[in-house]
N, C-alpha and C positions, 0 to 999 in steps of 0.2 A: 082234521083237528082244528079246534078254534082256541085262540088266545085272546083274553081281554087284558088290555094294558092301560093303566091309568098314568097319563102324562105323555104327551106327544112331543116333548122337547127334544133336544139334541141327543141326550143319552137314550131316551126312549126309542127314537127312530134310528140313531146311529150305532147303537150297541144291542139293546134288548130285542128290538124289532127285527134287526138283521139276523140275529142268531135264531130267533123263533121261526123266521121265514126259512132259514136254511134247514130247519128241522120239519118243514112241511106244515106249519101252522098258518091258517088264515088269521089275519090280525084285525082286531077291533080296538082302536084307540079311543080312550075317554079323555076329553080335555075341555077347557073353557075358552080357548082362543078361536073365535068364530072364523077368522080368515084362514087359519091353518086347517081347521076342520073342513071348511069348504074346499080347500085345495086338495086334501087327502081324498075326499069323496069324489071330487071332479076327476082327478087323475087315477083314482082307484089304486093309488100307490104313491111312492115318493123316491127321490134320488139321494144317494149317499155318494159324496166324493171322497175317495181314499187318497190321501196325500203321501205318495211314495214316488219312486223314480219313474213309474209308468203313468202316474196321475189317473188311476182307474176310477170308474164310477160303477155303481150298482143300483139297479132299479128294483125296489121291493114292491111286489104286486100283491093282489088278493087282500087289499086293505080297505076298511071302512072306518069312519070316525063318528063319534057321538058327542054331543054337548051335555055334560053332566048337570048344567044349570037349567036346561030347557027340555031335555029328553030323558028324564029319569026312568020312565016306564021302559023305554028302549034299552037303557043301561041295565036295568034289572033283568030283562029278558035275555040280553046278551050274556050276562053273568050266570044265569040259570043254565045256559047251554054251553058254557065254556069248558075246556079241558084243563086250562091253567089260568090263574089270575096273577098278573105282575104289575109292579108300580115303579115309576121313577119320576116323582113329583117334587123332590126336595124334601128333606127330613122335616122341615118346619111345616110342610103342607100335609103331612100324614093325618094330623088332627082334622083337617078340612075334608078329606076324602073318607075318613072312617065312618061317618053316618051313612053315606051312600053305600059303601061296601057292606056294612052291617045289615042294612035293609035288603040289599040284593042277595046276600048269602042266606039270610033268614028265609027268603022265598025259595032259594035253591034247596036248602036242607029239608024243606017240606017233602021233597022228592027223595030224600035220603041219599043224595049224591055228594060224595066227598070231593075235595079239591085242594090242590097245592096253591098256597098264597105266597108269592115271592116278592118282597119289597127290596128294591135295588136303590138304596140311597147312600149318600156319603156320610154315614153314621154307623157306629158299631151296632150290630144286631138289629137292623132296621125292621125286620119282620116281627121281632119281639116288641118293638116300639109300636108298630101298627096294631098288633094283637092287643096290647094294653089299652090303646085308644078305642078299639072296637068293643072290647069287653066292658069298658066303663059305661057303655051305652046299653048293655044287655041286662035282662033280668037273670036271676040265678038259674031258672029253668032254661032260658035261651043259652046261657053259658055252657050248660051241660050238653046241649045240642051241638054247639060249636066245638066243644071238646071232642065230640065223636066224629065230626065231619070236616073240620077246618084244620089244615096242616100248614102252619106258618114256618116257612123255610128261610133261614138266614143265609146271607150271601156276602161275597166280596166281589166288587166289580172294578174294572180298570180300563179306561180308554179316554184319551183326549178327544172330545167331541165338541166342536164349535159349530156356529151357524153362519150362513150368509144368505142374501137374497139375490137371485140371478133370474132375470127375465120375469120378475114378479113372483117367482117361486121361492119358498123357504127350503133351503138345502142344508143337510148336515154334512159338515166337513170333518173327517176323522183321520187319525193316524192309523197305520196298518196294524199296530199292536192292539190286542184286546185280551181281557181275561174275565171270565164269569165263573166264579166258584160257588158251589152250593153245599150245604150241610146234608150229607146223605142220610144221617140219622133222623132228620126231621121230615123227610118225604113221606107222603101217603103210601103205606105198604101195600095197599090194594090196587095201586096203579102201576103200570109199566112205565118207568121213567128212564129212557135211554136216549139222551140228547147229545148229538155231536157238538163239539166246541164248548161244552160245559164240563168243568172239572168238579167231580163229586168227591168230597173228603169227609173223613170221620170226625175231625176236630177243626173247627173253623178258626179258633182263636189265633194260632200262629199266622194264618194267612190274612186275617183282618188286621193284626198288628203289623205285619210286613207291609201291607198297603199303606197303613196310616203312618208308620215310623220311617218308611223309606220313600215311597212314591209321593204321598201327600206332604210329608215333611220336606222333601227336596223342593217341591213346587213352591211351598210357602217360604222356604229359605231363600230361594232365588228372588221371589217377589220382594221380600223385606230388605234384603241386601241390595237388590237392584234399585228399589225406591230410595234408599239412603244415598245412592250415587246418581239419582236423577234419571234413570232409564224408564222407558215407557212400556216395554214389552219384555216378557220372559226370555224371548229369543235373543233380544239385544243384550240383556243383562248377563246371560250365561256365557256370552262371548268374551266377557271380561274375565281374564284368567285369575285375578284375585278372588272374584266371586266364585268362579268354577272350582278352584282349588279348596276354598273354604267349605263349600257345599259338599264336595267330595269327601273331605275330611270328616264333616258332620255325619255323613251316611256311613263311612267306614267305621266310625265310632259306634254308630247305632247297630251295625250288624253283629257286633260282639255280644250284644244282649241276646240275639237269636241263637248264636253259637252256644252261649251259656245255658239259656233256659230250655231251648227246644232241640239242641244238638244238631242244628242245621249245618250243612257243609259250608265252611268259610269260602271255599272256591266258588260254589254255586251262588252264594250271596254276593260275592265280589262281582261276578258276572251280572247279577241282577242290578247292582248299583250302576255298573257301566251302561247297561241297557236303559236304565231310568234316566241317566244324565243325557244319553243320546236322544231319547224321546223328547225331553224338555228342550233340547237344543235344535229340534227339527226346524230348520230355517224356512220351510215351506208353510209353516203355521205361524200365526201372529196372535199371541195370547196376551191381553192387556194385564199389566201388573195390578191395575185397580180392580180387575175381576178376581185374580188369584189371591191378592192380598186382602180382599174384603172380609169383613167380620173378624177383625183381629182379636177382639175380646174372647170370642169362642175359640179361635185357633191358639190363643195363649192360655186356654183353660188347663186345669191340672191333669185331665185325662186325654188331652188332645195331642196333636202331632209333634209339638215342639217341647212341651214340658215333660210329658210322660216318659219319653226316652231318657232324658238326663237323670230323672229321678230313679228310674230302673237301673241305669248304668251305675249311678252312685251306690245303689244298694248292693251291687256286685263288686264294688270297689274298682270299677273300670273307668278309663278316662272319658271326659265329655267336654273338653275345652272348646271345640268348635260349636257345640250346641249352645253354650253360654253366649257366644257372640251372635249367633242367629237369634236367640230369644231377645237379646238386647236390641237388635235391629227391629224386631217385631214391635217392641215398645216405642221405637222411634217413628213407626209408621203413621203418616198423616195423609188424610184425604177428606177434604171438606164435604164431598158428596156422599161419604160413607158414614151413616149414623154411629156405627160402633167405633170407627176411627176417631170421630169427633168426641164421643163419650170418653174414650181412652185419653185423649189429649186433655180434656177438662179434668178428669180424675187426677192426672199427674200434676196439673197446675194447682188444683184445689187441695188435694190430699197429700201430695208429694209422691215421688217415684217409689220409695220403699213400701209405703202403705198400699199403693196401687198394685204392686207386684204381689204383695201378700194376699190382697183381696181377690185378684183375678187368677193368679197362678198357684196360690197357696204354697208358695215357697217360704222357707224359714232358714235361719242360720247361715251356714256356709254357702249354700246354693243361692240364697237371696243376695248375700253380699257380693258374690261373684258376678251376678247379673247386673247389679247396680254399678259395680266398677267397670264392667264392659260397656254399659250404656254411657257412662260419663266419658270413657275413652273415645267413643264414637262421635261425640259432639264436635 
């Protein structure tokens, strides 16, 4: 079996590629980094370091790589012959790969061969986002063709995957934990899809929200609270018990939303929170706060990891005290090298804190006033 994967970064190699390899797929990575493409082709594979007690490594073989900027015909040929198409390019880059995928799939569908298209990005319903970008490039007739043969499958993914260079080779450094969840209802019914280490579910929404409001929320919370105290890495910050306890309180507040809306087990969610905190505290990893805290305007958006949980908790008349403090810390985040952090700072200076929160987070009334009060108490 053959898999075409767009994006040979740390998630592409350290999560998606590894699971596809475990399921017997030969991998064709599509990327634009000439050094990485050369390395993958030269070695016919790549190494993953798994940071646990045993410090294991895994070599993923049966790998080739293509440059989408200079090898378009080869990319089209690979896509025509693939059994699955996956991506992990970053949500903002889906618009960039959409034209290539649209062209390649149009050629494939001339053969009347359907395919599952699985976008694995850190955004809700990434495959729907990719579908929208692709369909914007198609004629009405082409859209009808895609409706028949293109199956866009939404996912939720989770794994800390960083990178390092060792002996001139780019290596993915990953935690042992991983999760890849797919929407069973969106899979191509004409294909046999039985992949180990992939969790197929009938309703993605609770799992997408669990990832966003617990895992991603915890990561951002540690970053913004840690930055407020001058820490440089997530692993340093979470060792501070004041930060640890506040983040834990934040997550324990958030799980009550899942108990109320989805009737999840409180015991299982509590265990998931403990596991999440342990993962973020893995002292064998070193994750820069500037990386995790980047793009604060997006992360403080109304539908993202920090704001959405407190709004939902408030609608259920549930407590959200820790969430207010975390959001306030997010508005304190400063990094001269991060364009969004600089824009956030300028907005607060020029427009005032309350107007900035209204614009970015769309909070009003009681919630808005509580964030302002928490912000001022943190100065």
